[in-house]
C-alpha positions in Angstrom: -8.0 -19.1 16.7 -10.4 -17.8 14.1 -12.4 -16.0 16.9 -9.2 -14.5 18.2 -8.3 -13.1 14.8 -11.8 -11.7 14.4 -11.5 -10.0 17.8 -8.1 -8.6 17.0 -9.3 -7.3 13.6 -12.3 -5.7 15.1 -10.1 -4.1 17.7 -7.9 -2.6 14.9 -11.0 -1.4 13.0 -12.0 0.6 16.1 -8.9 2.7 15.6 -9.9 3.6 12.0 -11.5 6.9 11.4 -15.1 7.1 12.5 -14.9 3.5 13.7 -13.8 2.2 10.4 -16.1 4.5 8.5 -14.7 3.8 5.0 -18.1 3.5 3.5 -18.1 4.5 -0.1 -20.2 7.4 -1.1 -20.8 9.4 -4.2 -19.3 12.8 -3.9 -17.4 11.9 -0.7 -14.2 13.6 -2.0 -14.3 17.2 -3.0 -11.7 17.1 -5.7 -9.8 14.2 -7.0 -6.7 14.9 -4.9 -5.0 11.7 -6.2 -4.7 13.1 -9.7 -1.2 14.6 -9.2 0.0 11.1 -8.2 -1.2 9.3 -11.4 1.7 7.9 -13.4 4.5 5.4 -13.3 7.6 5.6 -11.1 10.8 3.5 -10.9 13.9 3.4 -8.7 16.1 1.2 -6.6 17.2 1.1 -3.0 20.1 -0.5 -1.1 19.5 -1.3 2.5 21.0 -3.3 5.4 19.1 -6.6 5.7 19.5 -9.6 8.1 22.2 -11.2 5.8 24.0 -8.0 4.8 23.2 -5.4 2.2 20.3 -6.0 -0.1 19.2 -4.2 -3.3 15.6 -3.9 -4.5 14.3 -2.6 -7.8 11.0 -0.7 -7.2 8.1 0.2 -9.5 4.9 2.0 -8.6 2.0 2.6 -10.9 -1.0 4.8 -9.9 -4.1 4.9 -12.2 -7.5 6.6 -12.2 -10.1 3.9 -11.7 -13.8 3.7 -10.9 -14.1 7.2 -9.3 -11.0 6.5 -7.3 -7.5 5.1 -8.1 -5.5 1.9 -8.2 -2.0 1.4 -6.9 0.3 -1.3 -8.1 3.8 -1.7 -6.7 6.4 -4.2 -7.7 9.7 -5.1 -5.9 12.4 -7.3 -7.4 15.2 -8.4 -5.0 18.1 -10.8 -5.4 18.6 -13.7 -3.0 22.0 -14.6 -1.7 21.9 -17.6 -4.1 21.6 -15.1 -7.0 17.9 -16.0 -7.7 15.6 -13.1 -8.3 12.4 -12.7 -6.2 9.6 -10.6 -7.6 6.6 -9.5 -5.6 3.6 -7.6 -7.0 0.7 -6.0 -5.2 -2.4 -4.3 -6.6 -5.1 -2.5 -4.7 -8.0 -0.4 -5.9 -9.2 2.5 -3.7 -12.5 4.4 -3.6 -13.3 7.7 -1.8 -14.3 7.4 1.8 -16.7 9.6 3.7 -13.8 11.7 5.2 -12.1 14.1 2.8 -8.6 12.9 1.9 -9.2 9.3 2.8 -9.7 6.3 0.5 -10.9 2.8 1.3 -9.4 -0.3 -0.4 -12.0 -2.1 -2.5 -10.3 -5.0 -4.1 -7.1 -6.6 -5.1 -5.8 -9.0 -7.8 -5.1 -12.6 -6.9 -2.5 -14.9 -8.3 -4.7 -15.8 -11.2 -5.2 -12.2 -12.2 -8.8 -12.0 -11.0 -10.1 -9.0 -9.0 -11.4 -10.1 -5.6 -12.6 -8.2 -2.5 -10.1 -7.7 0.3 -10.9 -10.0 3.2 -8.9 -9.2 6.4 -10.3 -12.3 8.2 -8.8 -14.5 5.4 -5.4 -13.0 5.9 -5.6 -10.0 3.6 -4.4 -6.7 5.2 -6.8 -4.0 6.0 -5.7 -1.1 3.8 -6.6 2.5 3.4 -5.0 5.6 1.9 -4.8 9.2 3.1 -3.8 12.1 0.9 -2.6 15.4 2.4 -1.0 17.9 0.2 1.8 16.2 -1.9 1.9 13.1 0.3 -0.1 9.9 -0.2 0.2 7.6 2.8 -1.0 4.0 2.5 -1.5 2.0 5.7 -1.8 -1.8 5.8 -2.7 -3.6 9.1 -2.5 -7.3 9.1 -2.9 -10.1 11.7 0.0 -12.5 11.7 -0.5 -16.3 12.0 0.4 -16.1 15.7 -2.3 -13.5 16.3 0.0 -10.5 16.5 -0.4 -7.4 14.5 1.8 -5.8 11.9 1.5 -2.2 10.5 3.1 -1.3 7.2 3.2 2.4 6.2 4.1 3.6 2.7 4.5 7.3 2.5 4.8 8.6 -1.1 5.6 12.3 -1.5 5.7 14.0 -4.8 9.0 15.8 -5.6 10.3 17.4 -8.8 11.0 14.5 -11.2 9.2 11.8 -9.2 8.4 10.8 -5.7 10.1 10.0 -2.4 9.1 6.7 -0.7 9.4 6.0 3.0 8.4 2.5 4.1 8.1 1.4 7.7 7.1 -2.0 9.0 6.3 -2.5 12.7 5.1 -5.7 14.5 3.6 -5.4 17.9 5.2 -2.0 18.4 8.7 -3.1 17.4 10.2 -1.6 14.3 11.3 -4.3 11.8 12.2 -2.4 8.7 12.6 1.2 7.5 13.5 2.0 3.9 13.7 5.3 2.0 14.0 5.7 -1.8 13.7 8.2 -4.6 11.6 7.1 -7.5 11.8 8.7 -10.9 8.7 9.5 -12.9 8.4 7.5 -16.2 6.6 8.7 -19.3 2.9 7.9 -19.4 2.1 5.0 -21.6 1.4 1.3 -21.1 -0.9 0.3 -18.2 1.3 -2.1 -16.1 -1.7 -4.3 -15.1 
């Protein structure tokens, strides 16, 4: 199974720009095109889920970091039992060789330590692309049964905040699509 996962991952990497050419390099980006996105954004969304309508609180924090940027997003949802479920994700990005692209460098584990992203250990392969006022983050992961899943987070700056479009597709079949408007918060505390 481990060899199958490695084969599938390498197949996905072949689809990445320049054969997965996310090698960090000084001066790879002309200008820091991520700077307009730096800040904190909050919002909520109601969507149709498998057991009826569901509501999620959303929080996004984008920070300058190590010549690139970090992205932290948090979702809080309420289960049918009334119990709240919180999920947090943090990924740091560094400029790639291609203008407008950023490679993921590390994430934060459950203990709060920064660790490298390892797709063969179950982490998603993640990269970001910035074009104009839109930052798109792609995450490709290999499921336990050897299938692939692609998650796309498209964040477009609009007056007062950003619009978020999320899509999740497994083996070519759409599983989830969510759109939300997030309001910009005042700059202040670092959410990490």
